[in-house]
N, C-alpha and C positions, 0 to 999 in steps of 0.2 A: 369780316371788320365792318361791316357794314351793319350789322347786328348790335354790337357794340355802338353804332355814330349810332343808329337810332335809340337805342338804350341811353347815351346822356344826352342825345336834345329828347327826347318822352322827359326825363326828370330834370333839367331843367324848363323847360316848358312848366310842368307842372307848379314846378319850384314858382316862376314869375307867375301864375294864374293867383299860387297865393299867395305873394304878393300885393297882388296887386287889390285883391279882395279884405283886404287888415286895411285899416287906418292910421294904424299906429304904427310902420315900415318895418321897417327888416328887425331883426331877431338876432339873436349871437350865431343863433343855428345856421340862418339866412347867410348870417360873414360867414362860419367855417365852411358850409358850402362852396358859396364863390370859391376860398381861399384853397378848397380840395381843388377845383379846378384848374384853380390855373396851376396848382403843383404838377395838376396830370399831363398837361400840356404841356410847360415845360420839363420834365420830366418825358415826354415822348418828347423831344427838340432835342434837347441831347444825348440820348439817342439817337433819331437818327441821323445829325450828323455829326455823332464824336469822335469815328474818328476819324474822318475828316477836318475836325480840330485838332486833334493830337496830332496828326502827318504836319498841319499848315505853322502848330508850335514848334513842333522841332523843326520842321525847316529854316526858321526864324533861327533856334539853337545852333543848329547849325552855322548856319550866315555870324553872329556874332561870334562862334569858335569857341563856345562852350559846350 
């Protein structure tokens, strides 16, 4: 897991350096990288707490009598 984190951190550091070096700003590639990063974070969060949410919504459904 630590190697994955180091790879992601290096990737974003390279992208940040590239943005600082260009005066014309972010292009569609950089926006795509940002969207991909956000998607990975969302998927990881859902993976980590998905089971807990399933139990929570099941309890709510049972409480409501559904």
